C-alpha positions, 0 to 999 in steps of 0.5 A: 160894444165900446169899452168904457174909458178907465178914467170913467170907470174910476169916476164911477167907482169913486174908491180904489183899494190900494193893495200890498199883497205878498202871496199870489194865491191870495189874489183871487179870494181878495178880488172876490171879497172886494167885488162882493163888497161892491168895489171890483177894482184894485191898485196892486202896488209893485212893492212885494215879490208877489205883486206882479204874479198877483196882478196877472192872476187877477187880470186873467181870472177876473176880466170884469175886475179893474186892476191897476199897478201901483208904485210904477217907477220906471218904464220897465215896470210900466211895460211889466204892468201892461204885460201883466194885464194892468188897465192903468198905472199909478206912481207916487211922483211924476217921472217924465220918462215914465209919463212919456213911456206910458203914453207911448204904450197906451197905458193910462197913467196917474202920477203923483204930485205934492206941490204946485211945482209938481203940478205945473211939471205935470201940466207941462207933460200934458197931464190933467189927472194926477194923484195927490200923495201923501194926501193926509200928511200934506194937509188933507182936504184943505191942502187939496182945495188950496193947491187945486184952486189956481189950476181949474182944469186938473182933477185929482186922485188923492191917496195916502192916509185916507180912511172911511172917516175922512173919505166923504170930505174928499169925495165931496170936492167935485175935482176928485175923481176917486180916492185911493185907500188901503183901509178896507184891505190892509196887508195883515188882513190879506196875509191872515186870510180875513177875506170876509172882513175885507168884504164887509169893510168894502160894503161899509165903504159902498154904503157910505158912497151911497150916502154922499153921492151927489154932494159936491162943492165948488173949487 
């Protein structure tokens, strides 16, 4: 059976929960809550001491779960992400060394851009799918459409400040693969063990996805 490419799985999911997790023991309850809510996917950011072990636990215990590594800033972190079971990696900016290394080791990588110059640098590196970060502070969907217009071959994964209230605006734009967001599983909910709350908020997101499915606009 042929594995589904990561980009196609992300395109089908439409939302990637962005996770900041401190304690590896919370990893499996968190993954269960997200999956039960309808989003068997997460980007575990490499911002805490417990992040790598949490990613390992999810990758080992939940092979059905699409887990990626976020805030991957160096080739060494890319190696660690792949060794830990990450299926993809994401970064806030575009580092040519990390792009080249991820290509060499076969790890799908979606680096961040914020300006047209960033985007042209990414194109020069052969990238066609990038993260727009931080999406909302940069200007939200209006900025995304403006920056996307001259570059018709590029697709985006906007992240940064997106909420359930603004999600539909982004996903209504056909050049968006998926949106990253932390609102359905913020770090304080994870730390306090509010996994039922995470599951319920994730369900609300999936219900919203059902209502906006197929509503796309041109570039």
